[in-house]
N, C-alpha and C positions, 0 to 999 in steps of 0.2 A: 396207071396211077402208082405213083414212088414210095416207095416201101419203107415206112418210119419207124424206127425202134424205139418201144417206150421203155424210158429212163426209168420214170418211177409208177409203178404200175400199184394196184389195190392191196397188192401183202406192204407196200412201202407205208401208204397213208395208214392202215390199219394199225400200224407198229409205230407210229411216229408220235415222239413224247415232245411236248413243248416247255421251253425252258424256265424257269422259277419267275414267278411275276417281276418280282424286283431286278432281275436279268432286264429282261423283254423290255423294262422301263429303263432300264439304265440308270437304276439307283445304286446296285448291289456289286462288285468285282469278287464273285464267291471262289475264287482262286486264290485270292489275297486274302480274302475272310476266315477259308479254312485254316491256313498258317498262322492268324491273327490268333485264333481263338482255339485250337485244339492244343490241349495240355499231354505232356507225358503220362504214361497213365501210372509209373511208380510216385507222381507227386499227387498222388490220391486225392484228386479234383479241387486241388486249390487251384484258383482262379488264375487267369492270363490277362491283363493289364493291359488296357489298351490306349492311349490319348488321342482321342478323336479332335481334329481337327477341320470343321466345315466356315465357309466363309460363303453370306449371301447379300443380296444387293447393299444391305445396310449395315450390317457388323460382323465380327466374326463370333465364332463361338469356338470354345473347348472343352470336353469331356474328358471326365475318367470311368473307361465302361470295363464292363464283363461279361462276358456271355453265358448265359446258365439253357436249358433245355428249352423254356416255354419264353425264349427272348433276354435280349440286353439287360441290364442292371444299371445304372448312371451313379458310381460312388461319389462324383462330383463335378460340379460345371461352372464356369464362369465365360461370360459375353461382354465384348467391347463397349455394348452399352450399360455398364455399371462400374465404369470407368468416368464418369461424371461426378462421382463420390469421391474422386481422385483429381482432383483438376484436369481433366482431358473429357472437353464435350464436344470437340469437332474432328473430323477424321482418323473416324470409328473403324476403319479398316485396311488405313495403309501399313507398310511392313514394322513400324513403330508402335501401331494400338497392337499388332498381334503379337509382337514381342512382352507389352504391356497382359495382353490379356492371358498368355501362356505364363507368366510370372504369378500371376494372380491365381491362376487356376490350380497351381502346384503351391502356393503357401496356404492357399486354402484345405489341400487334400492333407498336406501334410500335419497342418493345423488340427484337423481333422482324426489323423489316426494316431497324434502325439507324438510326431517325429519333427516337428517344427521348430527345438531347441538343440536339437543332434545334428541336421543338415540344415543349415543356414542357405546353402551355395554359394554361388557367386556373387557376391557384393560388391566389389570393383568389376564392372564391367569393360572388360577388354577382348572379347568376341574370340579368342583363342577356346578351342576343343579343351574341356578338362577332363581326364580318366586318371585311374588310378590303378595299380596290378596289385592284386591281392596276396596274403601268404596263401590263398585256397584256389589259386589259379585262375581262378576267374578275373575280368577287368569288370571295373566299375564308373562309371560316367559322373563321379564326384569326387570332392578336391582328398577327403578322408574318409575312408571309414571306421564307422564303430565297430569297436570287439563284441558288444550285447546285440547290437540291432543293425541288421544289416538295412541299404537303401531301397527307397520303394521303385519298383523296376516297371516300365510301361514303356510299350510299343508305339510307335507313330503309328496312326491310321489314317491315312490321307483322302479314303475314299474312291474317286472314279479321277482326280485331280493330277492333271501331269506333273510330276515331278524335274520340273526343270531347275536350272541353276539359277538361285537368287528367287525361286518363289517367297511368297507368302508365310507358306505352310511353315516354310524351316525356320522364320521369325517366331511362331511361335513354340516353336519344339526349343529354339533356343533359349526363348525365355523360360520354359519350365524347365529345361536343365539348370540353368543358372538360379530356378528358382530353389532346386534341391532334388530334384526327380534324377532318377538313373533310367536315362534314356540311351540306348544304343544309338551314335550315330558317326560321321565324320564330317573335316570341311568341305569336303567336295561337291556341295551341293549348296553351299552359304554362298552370299555375294562374297565377289573378290577371291575365287576360287579361279585359274587359270589351267584351264584340260590341256593345253597345249604341251605350257610351260609346267607342268604340274608343279604350282605354288600357289600357297597362301597368302592373299592381302587382309590381315585383319582390320585394318585400319579402315577400311572400306566399308566392310562388315560391320563395325564398328559406328560408322556415319549415318549407314543404316539404321540402325536401332535406336540412334536419337535423332532421326527424320531430318538427317543432311540433303538428301536427294529432294525433299517435299521445302526446304528451306531454297537451296539453289533454283527452284521451277519458279517457286513468288518471285525471287528477285527478277529472272529472267522476263515473267511475263509481264511483270511492274515496271519493267524499265522499256520490253519493246511493244506490248498490248497493254493497256490502262485500264482498257472499257471487259476485254477479257480476264483480267485481274481482278475485275471488281466483279463478276459474276462468278468467277469460278472458286473463288478464296473468299466469299461474303462472309461464311460462319467465321474464318478466323480472324476478318475484320470485324464483326460485331462483337469479338472476342475479345478484342484488342492485343492479336496474338499477330508477333512481326518472327519474319524470317531467323533474324539471329537473337530471338529468346526460345526455340524450339528447344534445343539442348538444354537448356535450364528446365524447359518446362516437363520434358521426360523425366530427369534428375526425380524433379520432386512428386513425379510420380511414382517413381519407382521406391521411392523413401516411405510415401505413405500408404503403397500396398503392402511393404515388408511389416510397418507399426500395425495393421489391422486389417487383415485380409478378410476377415467373415462376413459371410452374405449381409447383405440389410433385412432387417426384420420384415415379414410379410405385413402389410395394411390390409387391415380387415374390410371386407366388400360389405358396403350399406346402398343396397338398392336404390334406384329412385321411387317413390312412394307414392310421387302427385302428379301420375299419369295413370289414367283409369282405363282400361278398355272398356268401348262399350258393348251393355248387354245383348247379346242375341237375339233377335227377332223370334217370337214363335210363327207356328204355321199359320195360326188365324191371323196373326197382326202383318204377317207376308200375303197372306189373301186379300186384308181388308187395303192393303197398300197396294195390292194391283188392281182392285176394281176404283179404288177412288180413280188412277191413272186413268183406265177407261173412260169413267165418268167424264173425268175433264176432256179427254179427247172428245167424248161424243158431245157434249156440249157444246164445245168449238165448231164442231162441224156444224151443228144442228145453225147456231149461230151464222154461219157465212152461207146455210141455204137461206134462211132470211133474208138476208141482204141481197142475195142475188135477187130472188120474188121481187123484193121494194122496187127493185131497178127494171 
């Protein structure tokens, strides 16, 4: 018999410790989360804010969150399903919609904390990275730093998403930065950055922000495969949105967001009282019901027997 060395003994398994549940489920990167949440001790428990960006199958969700010992708290949130109020009801998870959602979240937060008048953000969208070197030696990613009130700083939380160049997450980041938030970033992951040449084409990024890539694909499909165009862009066709009008559409959405970023009023829930559940039968009623079924079955059997005898 061949000798087999035991690699994992009883002592190994008795000391084995499973990973955190959300790590086992592949939902939380705890190495990343620790660095995003841990604050310096000399800052006296002041929270470290995060811009949380998540994509579902139907929408974009942006949140400003901070961590406490018993869980996270959400300071402000916006989703792309709200963009219908501002004139955008289709294409709610592309790059342009992510930018609009980040802009909405930023303006809503600054309005809540009273900084919307001090930090208006970048009103003329040129897709360039805006930063300011302050006299205190720090770099702020806003156009001008107020002497009395510093900008609201948040760190980008991408979750388990791969941070590839041109990813939609950075569209939400750019929208929040243009909305007036101080979010540390560079142009290296924006669309239009060439890693080999180390050059950044801001015009390409600006085209993405205004949905230029969507318009190009719409025109291509309309010419090459009209049937697929009718299916793929059915929502755009129903809303009478054409490829040439996308830039004007997104410009209008940006203006309306800046005019009123506040959340819509919650509608009072009114349940449907017309439906009434049947009353539950008592034990006696259930027994009577069973006995009635038995009697009916016995009567049916007796009738069959009488027919057989007559024959």
